[in-house]
C-alpha positions as CSV (number, residue, x, y, z in Angstrom):
1,M,-41.6,87.0,-11.4
2,V,-43.7,85.7,-14.4
3,I,-41.4,82.9,-15.5
4,F,-41.7,81.4,-11.8
5,D,-45.4,81.8,-11.3
6,T,-45.9,79.6,-14.4
7,I,-43.6,77.1,-13.5
8,K,-44.9,76.8,-10.1
9,K,-48.7,76.5,-11.2
10,R,-47.9,73.9,-14.1
11,I,-45.0,71.5,-12.4
12,K,-45.5,69.0,-10.1
13,G,-42.5,68.4,-7.5
14,F,-39.9,71.2,-6.0
15,V,-39.9,74.6,-7.3
16,K,-38.3,77.1,-5.6
17,R,-36.5,80.5,-5.8
18,D,-33.3,81.6,-4.6
19,E,-32.3,78.2,-3.4
20,M,-28.7,77.8,-2.5
21,L,-26.9,75.5,-5.2
22,N,-24.3,74.4,-2.2
23,E,-26.9,72.1,-0.8
24,Y,-27.3,70.1,-4.2
25,T,-23.2,69.7,-5.0
26,S,-21.0,67.2,-3.4
27,I,-18.3,69.9,-2.9
28,R,-20.9,72.0,-1.1
29,I,-20.0,75.2,-3.1
30,G,-22.5,77.5,-5.1
31,G,-24.8,80.6,-4.4
32,P,-28.4,80.8,-5.0
33,A,-30.0,79.7,-8.2
34,D,-32.9,82.1,-9.7
35,I,-35.3,78.9,-9.9
36,L,-34.4,75.7,-8.8
37,V,-36.9,72.9,-10.3
38,I,-37.2,69.1,-9.5
39,P,-39.9,67.7,-11.7
40,D,-41.8,64.4,-10.5
41,N,-42.3,63.2,-13.9
42,V,-41.1,63.0,-17.4
43,E,-43.9,64.8,-18.9
44,D,-43.6,67.9,-16.6
45,F,-39.8,67.9,-17.6
46,K,-40.5,67.9,-21.2
47,W,-42.8,70.8,-20.9
48,L,-40.4,72.4,-18.5
49,I,-37.9,72.3,-21.3
50,G,-39.7,73.4,-23.9
51,F,-41.2,76.3,-21.9
52,V,-37.9,77.9,-20.9
53,R,-36.4,77.2,-24.6
54,K,-39.2,79.1,-26.2
55,R,-39.0,81.8,-23.7
56,E,-35.1,81.9,-24.1
57,V,-34.7,81.5,-20.4
58,R,-30.7,80.3,-19.4
59,Y,-31.2,76.9,-17.7
60,F,-29.0,73.9,-16.6
61,I,-29.6,70.4,-16.4
62,M,-27.8,68.4,-13.4
63,G,-28.0,65.0,-11.8
64,N,-26.5,64.4,-8.3
65,G,-24.1,67.5,-8.6
66,T,-21.0,65.3,-8.0
67,N,-18.4,66.7,-10.3
68,L,-19.9,70.4,-10.6
69,I,-18.9,73.4,-9.0
70,F,-21.4,76.6,-9.3
71,S,-20.3,80.1,-8.8
72,D,-20.3,81.7,-5.7
73,K,-22.9,84.0,-7.3
74,G,-25.3,81.2,-7.9
75,F,-27.1,80.7,-11.4
76,R,-29.1,83.3,-13.2
77,G,-31.9,81.4,-14.6
78,V,-33.3,77.9,-14.2
79,V,-31.7,74.9,-12.9
80,I,-33.4,71.4,-13.4
81,K,-32.6,68.4,-11.2
82,T,-33.3,65.2,-12.9
83,N,-33.2,62.5,-10.2
84,R,-37.2,62.6,-9.6
85,C,-38.4,62.1,-13.0
86,F,-35.9,60.0,-14.9
87,N,-36.0,57.2,-12.2
88,E,-37.2,53.9,-14.2
89,M,-34.9,50.6,-14.5
90,K,-35.9,47.6,-16.4
91,I,-34.2,44.1,-16.9
92,F,-33.8,42.2,-20.0
93,D,-31.8,39.0,-19.5
94,D,-28.2,40.5,-19.8
95,R,-29.5,43.8,-20.4
96,I,-30.8,46.9,-18.1
97,F,-32.6,50.1,-19.3
98,A,-32.0,52.8,-16.8
99,M,-33.1,56.3,-17.0
100,S,-30.7,59.1,-16.7
101,G,-31.7,60.1,-13.1
102,I,-31.0,56.7,-11.4
103,D,-28.1,56.8,-9.1
104,L,-25.2,54.8,-10.8
105,L,-24.8,52.9,-7.5
106,K,-28.5,51.9,-8.0
107,L,-27.9,50.4,-11.3
108,I,-24.4,48.6,-10.2
109,L,-26.1,46.9,-7.6
110,K,-29.1,46.1,-9.4
111,S,-26.6,44.1,-11.8
112,V,-25.0,42.5,-9.2
113,E,-27.9,41.5,-7.6
114,N,-29.1,39.8,-11.0
115,G,-25.4,38.2,-11.6
116,L,-24.6,40.8,-14.4
117,S,-20.9,41.9,-14.6
118,S,-19.2,44.8,-16.3
119,L,-19.9,47.8,-14.1
120,E,-18.4,46.9,-10.7
121,P,-15.3,48.7,-11.2
122,L,-17.2,51.8,-11.3
123,I,-18.5,51.2,-7.7
124,G,-18.2,54.2,-5.4
125,I,-18.1,56.6,-8.5
126,P,-21.0,59.2,-7.4
127,G,-23.7,60.4,-9.3
128,T,-26.2,59.6,-11.6
129,V,-26.4,57.4,-14.9
130,G,-26.8,60.5,-16.9
131,G,-23.9,62.3,-15.3
132,A,-21.8,59.0,-15.8
133,I,-22.4,58.8,-19.6
134,W,-22.0,62.4,-20.0
135,M,-18.5,62.4,-19.0
136,N,-17.9,58.8,-19.7
137,A,-16.9,58.1,-16.4
138,G,-14.4,55.3,-15.6
139,A,-12.0,54.0,-13.0
140,F,-9.8,50.8,-12.7
141,G,-9.5,50.4,-16.6
142,K,-13.2,50.3,-17.1
143,E,-15.3,53.2,-18.7
144,V,-19.3,53.5,-18.9
145,K,-18.9,53.3,-22.8
146,D,-17.6,49.8,-22.4
147,C,-21.1,48.8,-21.2
148,I,-23.5,50.8,-23.2
149,E,-25.5,49.4,-26.5
150,K,-27.5,52.3,-26.7
151,V,-28.2,56.0,-25.4
152,Y,-31.5,57.9,-25.6
153,F,-31.5,61.6,-25.6
154,I,-33.4,64.7,-26.6
155,D,-31.4,66.9,-28.8
156,R,-31.4,70.9,-28.9
157,Y,-34.5,71.1,-31.1
158,G,-36.5,68.7,-29.1
159,E,-36.3,65.7,-31.1
160,E,-36.0,62.1,-29.3
161,K,-32.8,60.3,-30.5
162,E,-30.5,57.4,-30.0
163,A,-27.1,58.5,-29.6
164,E,-24.0,57.7,-31.9
165,M,-21.5,55.9,-29.9
166,N,-18.5,58.5,-30.4
167,F,-17.0,58.3,-26.8
168,S,-13.4,58.9,-25.9
169,Y,-11.5,59.6,-22.6
170,R,-14.0,61.3,-20.4
171,K,-15.8,62.9,-23.3
172,S,-19.2,61.8,-24.7
173,P,-20.6,62.8,-28.1
174,F,-23.3,64.9,-26.5
175,N,-23.4,68.8,-26.6
176,R,-24.9,71.3,-24.0
177,G,-28.1,71.4,-25.5
178,D,-28.4,67.7,-25.7
179,I,-30.5,66.0,-22.7
180,I,-29.6,62.2,-21.8
181,T,-32.5,60.4,-20.8
182,G,-31.3,56.7,-20.4
183,A,-29.4,54.1,-21.7
184,L,-29.5,50.5,-22.4
185,F,-26.4,48.8,-20.8
186,T,-25.1,45.2,-21.8
187,F,-23.6,42.8,-19.2
188,E,-21.7,39.5,-18.9
189,K,-23.5,36.7,-17.0
190,K,-21.1,35.7,-14.1
191,D,-21.4,34.2,-10.6
192,R,-22.7,36.5,-8.0
193,L,-20.5,36.0,-5.1
194,E,-17.3,36.5,-7.5
195,I,-18.9,39.9,-8.7
196,M,-19.5,40.8,-5.0
197,K,-15.7,39.8,-4.3
198,E,-14.7,42.2,-6.9
199,M,-16.7,45.0,-6.1
200,E,-15.5,44.7,-2.6
201,E,-11.9,44.7,-3.6
202,V,-12.7,48.1,-6.0
203,K,-14.5,49.6,-2.5
204,R,-11.4,48.9,-0.4
205,R,-9.0,50.5,-3.0
206,R,-11.2,53.7,-3.0
207,E,-11.2,54.0,0.7
208,E,-7.8,53.2,1.0
209,N,-6.9,56.0,-1.4
210,Q,-9.5,58.6,-2.0
211,P,-10.7,61.4,0.6
212,L,-14.4,59.7,0.9
213,G,-15.3,61.5,4.0
214,F,-14.6,65.0,2.7
215,A,-16.8,67.3,0.5
216,S,-15.1,67.0,-3.0
217,A,-16.3,67.0,-6.7
218,G,-14.2,63.9,-7.4
219,S,-11.1,63.8,-9.6
220,V,-10.2,67.4,-10.6
221,F,-8.2,66.5,-13.4
222,K,-8.1,64.1,-16.5
223,N,-5.3,62.0,-16.4
224,P,-2.4,63.1,-19.3
225,A,-1.5,60.9,-21.9
226,N,1.6,59.5,-19.9
227,G,0.9,59.3,-16.6
228,Y,-1.6,60.0,-13.7
229,A,-2.6,63.6,-12.4
230,G,-2.5,62.5,-8.9
231,E,1.0,61.3,-8.9
232,I,2.4,64.1,-10.6
233,I,0.8,66.7,-7.8
234,D,2.1,64.4,-5.3
235,R,5.5,64.1,-6.9
236,L,5.5,68.1,-6.9
237,G,5.0,68.2,-3.0
238,M,1.4,69.8,-3.3
239,K,-0.5,67.7,-1.1
240,R,-2.1,69.6,1.7
241,M,-1.6,72.8,-0.4
242,S,-4.6,75.1,0.3
243,I,-6.5,78.5,-0.4
244,G,-8.8,79.4,2.0
245,D,-10.8,76.2,3.0
246,A,-10.0,74.6,-0.4
247,E,-7.1,71.9,-0.1
248,V,-5.6,69.5,-2.2
249,S,-6.1,66.0,-0.3
250,A,-3.5,64.3,1.6
251,K,-4.9,61.1,0.5
252,H,-4.8,61.8,-3.2
253,G,-3.6,64.8,-5.2
254,N,-6.2,64.8,-7.8
255,F,-9.2,65.6,-5.3
256,I,-9.4,69.2,-4.0
257,I,-11.5,69.1,-0.9
258,N,-13.8,71.5,0.9
259,R,-12.6,71.4,4.6
260,R,-15.7,73.9,5.7
261,D,-16.3,77.0,3.9
262,A,-14.4,76.8,0.8
263,T,-15.9,78.8,-2.2
264,C,-15.6,78.4,-5.9
265,H,-12.9,81.4,-6.1
266,D,-10.7,79.4,-3.6
267,V,-11.0,76.3,-5.6
268,K,-10.4,78.3,-9.1
269,R,-7.3,80.2,-7.4
270,L,-5.8,76.6,-6.2
271,I,-6.5,74.7,-9.4
272,E,-4.6,77.7,-11.1
273,K,-1.9,77.3,-9.0
274,I,-1.5,73.6,-9.5
275,R,-1.8,73.8,-13.3
276,D,0.9,76.6,-13.4
277,R,3.3,74.5,-11.3
278,V,2.8,71.4,-13.2
279,K,3.3,73.3,-16.7
280,K,6.4,75.0,-15.5
281,E,8.0,72.1,-13.9
282,E,6.9,69.1,-15.7
283,G,5.8,70.5,-18.9
284,V,2.4,69.0,-18.8
285,E,-1.0,70.9,-19.5
286,L,-3.7,69.5,-17.2
287,E,-7.2,69.2,-18.2
288,L,-10.2,69.6,-16.1
289,E,-12.6,66.8,-15.4
290,V,-14.7,69.0,-13.0
291,E,-17.3,71.1,-14.5
292,F,-17.5,74.9,-13.6
293,V,-20.8,76.5,-14.2
294,K,-20.6,80.2,-14.5
295,E,-23.2,82.6,-12.7
296,K,-24.6,83.8,-16.4
């Protein structure tokens, strides 16, 4: 394969054919990618994006894969992971610049370490800074957008830009062709011990209410306007409902866990069953928060 050979020769980092994507997602589902690339530096990443776009090769950019579910047949094209190349973080008084490949947890811990408060309600949300911005991740009344001053990204034409701040619930202003490279976060200075106390309370609530010990893709559905998806699913008695090894968590109705060998097909069928029941009995259309990535 000419595409693979060219990338392999040019890129410093991990480049492999037919790599199983279930190894790179938190729900442990997904078939082989034609090519998986994990560039070691920003220069190689930019070259790779230019190369696949010029050759019109299908590609998909991912961080830690915590809200993604790949097809059982994998991905026809190039999957690019950003956690090695976009990994710089700098502190400026009450602001922190973090690149998109940084773990969200690492950013939160760095802010707490420096007595900077704002993101601690998001402790326990897995994934990278880029992924959190892309979906405007949130928890306990706080969203990523509340802390952002600027977002830097590369648009579909290869231009480096700053983002317009038009976020909404679980949605950012970016399109699929855009690539988030980093963001400047603003914080409130606060006593470090007080921040840590608040953070520990958030962690306790997560451990109490979420199936953290199981493979999952996090919250499956966005909360509807007047309620919580998990509460509706619980009220309709759908906890523990399963198809194959995909099961609605007994701990939280808005989580589907992979008990062992669940497939993308299992999860999709289970989601369809939940949505149909909720629509029929509650008159509510549940909107997906997880992202399914098609084979081609």
